[in-house]
C-alpha positions, 0 to 999 in steps of 0.5 A: 500500500502507497499512500498519496496526497489528493491535490487541487487543481483549478477550481474544483478538479482532484488529483492523485498520482499513480506509482511509477513503477505501476505506470511502467509495467502496464505501459502508462505514459503522459496522456494515456487513458485509464479506467477508475471504478468507484464503489459503495465500500469507499474504494477506488480501483485504478485499472490499466484495462478495461477487465471488470467483469469483461472476462464473464460476458460469455464462454463456449466450451467444446464438448464431445462423447461425455454422459449427460451427469457429466455435461450437467457438471460443466453446465452447473460450473459455468453458473456458479462461475459467473457467465452470463452467457453459456454455450455447450458444443459438441462437433458431432452433436448433441443426442436427445439425452444430453440436449434433455440434461442442458434442458432440464438444468436450466428450467431448474436454475435460478435465472438461467434459460435456453436462447439458442438450440441447434444440433451442434451446440446449445446457448444459456443466458443468466437473466439474474439481475444482481440489482433484484437480488436480496442476498440476505433474503435468500439466505433467511429462505435457505435458513427455513427450508432446510430446517423444516427437511431436518426437522422432518426427516428427523420425525420420520426417523423417530415417529415412523412417518412415511409420508416425509421421505419423498418430500425431503429430497423434493425440498432438497433440490430448492435448497441447491437451486438457491445456494447455488445463486449466492454461491454465482454471485459471491464468485462473480464479485471476485472478479467485477468489483460492479457485483457488491454494489448492485447487490448492496452488500459488502465484499465481507458480508457477501463471502460471510454469506457464501460460507453460510449458503455452502453450510444451507446445502450441507444441511440439506443433503444430511437431511436426505440421509436421515430420510433414507434411514428413516425410510430403512432402518429396522422397527421398532428403535433400541429403547430410548434411541428415539428421545436421544435422537430427537433431542441432540437433533434439535439442539443441532437444528437451534444450533444453525439457527441461532448461529445463522441470525448471529451472521444476519444481525451481527455478532459478539465475540462473547455470543460467538463464543457462547454458541461455540460452547453449546456445539462442545456440549451438544458434541458430547451428549452426541457421543453420549448417545452412540455409547448408550446406543452400543449398549442397549443394542445387541446388533446395533443397526448401522443405518442408526449410526449413519444418522447419528453421524448427519446429526454431527454434521448439522451441529458441525454446520452450526459451529461453521457458521458461528465462525463465520459471525464472527469472521463477519463482525471483525471484517465489516470493523473500520479500517483506516485508510478504507477509502484509499485508492488501489489498483487491479492487482490488490483491489480483489480480496477475500476466498476463491469459491472451491 
């Protein structure tokens, strides 16, 4: 970082010099133009060329005889990366199964639509406008759906409710749709700095929401696991297991819900510490439930252990979200010099998505 003094030229023009080494490296001479990007977080990005967000306009991928499942993963990956227009091309043409899979993914993905299609290529375009998206509201929806899924799955296991199995699996798809949208906006913000301005959030806050969204994806997957155990586990369950399992699962959900509230409403270090202590206590209770299960059942059903592992991961999700709340609070604290101009190489902060 360099500190440069702002000078006033004439009656209303402010100027600041750029580092000489940076100018030489990027072939900037007197009379050359540079591109300035002002942002709501107080930063001013100076670039030698107009590259902000340009690389996300379109991407074409050549495919061959890959199975529909692989093509689906390619399309989902490009969507998550943040591209506006995606063309999947095949020199020998797509078969019916491949084309149906592309169309299905576009239909089930937030904001994605097939715009052109012929024998050799299919082009999809994102119609999402970041200005119309509320990342916070999306996380709240994820919270509601994922926690209700988990509740339904646990009720199905402890109460033998057969009706909840299919419903849980169907709602998991909605969680992945919403989380995928949050991941997309986060990835776009890494190379298009106007994305966060359009969303109305800071980059640290967007990163925190991204981590929470990924946590709810994992929670949804764990709920599906519990639902499958409920569908196939031997009945009746071992004595006392249903009540114990319900108790630890309820506390695990409460951890996730309370941690999310800390993220969205702000948290003190003391509040996060208290929640992390609750996690440690719950981890001990889970070990006790597992020990009692082995002590009371002569032949332990391995599927019940899988369900316990899923609840343990739910608790770990709450812990991870709580840590995000602490990190988000620290990231949002004012920093000296936060309004200084930055060059392109210093403009992008945060972590890259997996």
